[in-house]
C-alpha positions in Angstrom: -17.7 18.6 17.3 -17.6 21.1 14.4 -13.8 20.8 14.1 -13.8 17.0 13.5 -13.1 16.3 9.9 -15.1 13.6 8.1 -13.8 12.0 5.0 -15.8 9.8 2.7 -14.5 6.7 1.0 -16.6 6.5 -2.2 -16.1 3.9 -4.9 -18.1 5.9 -7.4 -20.0 9.2 -7.1 -22.9 10.4 -9.2 -22.2 13.5 -11.2 -24.9 15.5 -9.4 -23.0 15.3 -6.1 -19.8 16.8 -7.4 -20.8 20.4 -6.5 -21.7 19.6 -2.9 -19.2 16.9 -1.9 -15.7 17.7 -0.9 -13.0 15.3 0.4 -13.3 16.7 3.9 -16.4 17.8 5.7 -16.3 19.7 9.0 -20.0 19.8 9.8 -21.7 16.5 10.9 -25.1 17.6 9.7 -23.7 18.2 6.2 -22.4 14.7 6.2 -25.8 13.3 7.2 -27.4 15.3 4.4 -25.0 13.7 1.9 -25.7 10.2 3.3 -29.4 10.9 3.0 -28.9 11.5 -0.7 -26.9 8.4 -0.8 -29.9 6.4 0.3 -31.9 7.5 -2.7 -30.4 4.7 -4.8 -27.1 6.4 -6.0 -23.7 4.9 -5.9 -22.8 3.6 -2.4 -20.7 5.4 0.2 -19.4 2.5 2.1 -17.1 4.0 4.8 -16.9 7.2 6.8 -13.7 8.3 8.5 -13.8 10.5 11.6 -10.5 12.3 11.8 -9.3 15.7 12.8 -7.9 17.2 14.9 -9.2 14.3 16.9 -12.9 13.1 17.3 -12.6 11.7 20.8 -12.5 15.0 22.8 -16.2 15.1 21.8 -18.6 13.9 24.5 -20.1 10.4 24.5 -23.5 12.0 23.9 -22.3 13.8 20.8 -20.5 10.7 19.5 -23.5 8.5 20.2 -25.8 10.9 18.3 -23.6 11.0 15.2 -22.9 7.2 15.2 -26.6 6.5 15.6 -27.3 8.8 12.6 -24.6 7.2 10.5 -26.0 3.7 11.3 -29.2 4.6 9.6 -27.5 5.0 6.2 -28.5 2.2 3.9 -25.2 1.7 2.1 -22.8 2.6 4.9 -21.1 -0.4 6.4 -17.9 0.8 8.2 -17.0 3.7 10.5 -13.3 4.4 11.0 -12.2 6.6 13.9 -8.7 8.0 13.8 -7.4 9.2 17.1 -4.4 9.7 19.4 -6.4 10.2 22.6 -6.5 6.6 23.9 -2.7 6.3 23.5 -2.0 9.0 26.0 -5.3 8.8 28.0 -6.4 5.1 27.9 -9.2 6.0 30.3 -11.0 7.6 27.3 -11.8 4.1 26.3 -14.3 3.8 29.1 -17.1 1.3 29.1 -19.7 4.0 28.1 -17.8 4.8 24.9 -17.2 1.1 24.2 -21.0 0.4 24.6 -21.7 3.1 22.0 -19.3 1.5 19.5 -20.3 -2.0 20.2 -24.0 -1.3 19.8 -23.6 0.4 16.5 -25.0 -1.2 13.4 -21.7 -0.4 11.7 -18.3 -2.2 11.7 -16.1 0.0 13.9 -12.4 0.4 13.2 -10.3 2.5 15.6 -6.9 3.6 14.1 -4.6 4.9 16.8 -1.8 7.4 16.0 1.3 6.6 18.0 4.7 7.7 16.7 6.9 6.9 19.7 7.0 4.4 22.6 7.2 7.2 25.1 3.8 8.4 24.2 2.0 5.2 25.3 -0.1 5.3 28.4 0.7 2.5 30.9 -3.0 1.3 30.9 -3.4 1.1 27.2 -3.0 -2.8 27.1 -5.7 -3.3 29.8 -8.2 -1.0 28.1 -7.6 -2.2 24.5 -8.0 -5.9 25.4 -11.5 -5.1 26.7 -12.2 -3.3 23.4 -11.2 -6.3 21.3 -13.6 -8.4 23.4 -16.3 -6.0 22.6 -15.9 -6.2 18.8 -13.9 -3.1 18.1 -11.0 -3.5 15.7 -7.9 -1.7 16.8 -5.1 -0.7 14.4 -2.3 1.9 14.7 -0.5 4.1 12.3 2.6 6.1 12.8 4.4 8.9 11.0 8.1 8.9 10.6 9.9 12.1 11.7 13.5 13.1 11.3 15.5 12.9 14.6 12.4 11.6 16.5 11.6 8.1 15.4 13.6 7.6 12.1 15.5 4.7 13.6 14.3 1.2 13.1 14.9 0.3 16.8 12.5 2.9 18.0 9.7 1.7 15.7 10.4 -1.9 16.6 10.1 -1.0 20.3 6.7 0.6 19.5 5.4 -2.4 17.6 5.9 -5.0 20.3 4.0 -3.4 23.2 1.2 -2.5 20.8 0.9 -6.1 19.8 0.8 -7.0 23.5 -2.1 -4.6 23.7 -3.8 -6.5 20.8 -3.3 -3.6 18.4 -2.1 -4.5 15.0 0.1 -2.4 12.7 -1.6 -0.5 9.9 0.9 1.7 8.0 3.9 4.0 8.4 3.2 7.4 6.9 5.6 10.0 5.5 4.6 13.4 7.0 2.6 15.8 4.8 4.6 18.5 3.1 3.3 21.5 5.0 4.9 24.8 6.0 6.9 24.9 9.3 7.8 21.2 9.7 10.5 20.7 7.0 13.1 20.1 9.6 11.1 17.1 10.9 10.3 15.6 7.4 12.0 12.3 6.8 12.7 11.6 3.1 11.4 8.6 1.2 14.8 7.1 0.8 15.5 7.4 4.5 12.1 5.9 5.4 12.6 3.0 3.0 16.0 2.3 4.6 14.3 2.1 8.0 11.6 -0.2 6.6 14.2 -2.6 5.2 15.8 -2.8 8.6 12.5 -3.4 10.3 11.7 -6.2 7.8 14.8 -8.1 9.0 13.9 -7.8 12.7 10.1 -8.1 12.8 7.5 -10.7 11.5 5.4 -9.6 8.6 2.3 -8.8 10.6 4.3 -6.3 12.7 5.9 -4.6 9.7 3.8 -1.7 8.4 3.4 -0.6 4.8 5.2 2.6 4.0 2.8 5.1 2.4 2.6 8.8 1.5 -0.2 11.1 0.6 0.0 13.2 -2.6 -2.1 16.4 -2.8 -5.2 15.9 -5.0 -4.9 12.1 -4.9 -7.9 10.0 -3.9 -5.7 7.4 -2.2 -2.4 7.0 -0.4 0.6 5.9 -2.5 2.3 2.7 -1.2 6.1 3.0 -1.4 7.1 -0.3 0.3 
């Protein structure tokens, strides 16, 4: 559980927090300490993002404890979980986990990472439909990679079965500029060209926004 990264969406932060609050927290108890300060009447932290790595290899018991603790925060309204696990192992969305999410006092949004149709598990549709019925919002994001999914046809093939699984598009992300993956990095011009092609073939609700993350920025930049 220590390796799960937790990001805070914060509309406004008191000055006294600046020394203790970073954009990414890797220790859940540190997150809870910050949220306890938040309950003292300071500016609201409204949403927590569990990211990674991936949070879902954690046990149901660990997730239940953390989600219960987050639910006691006075200002917190939404918990976003970013994960790839249910795409390749749909069985992870078992009823025990769904009950934990459904019974939370928070609005639960699960954002799935799925860059290619070949990664989808055959039982994803069956599992995800049950999750919608239980009040969990399912979205998906995908990164665009050179020579892997940088063709509009591949991304279109991904969007349609996800819609059939009741999972709506969120955004298409340019990969982060990190060492060792430059040969996979799709350029912004290339990605925008793919997006234009997708717009001619797909309805608006299946066409993602094209975004990128800039180092030091508090939000993603929307390119198209």
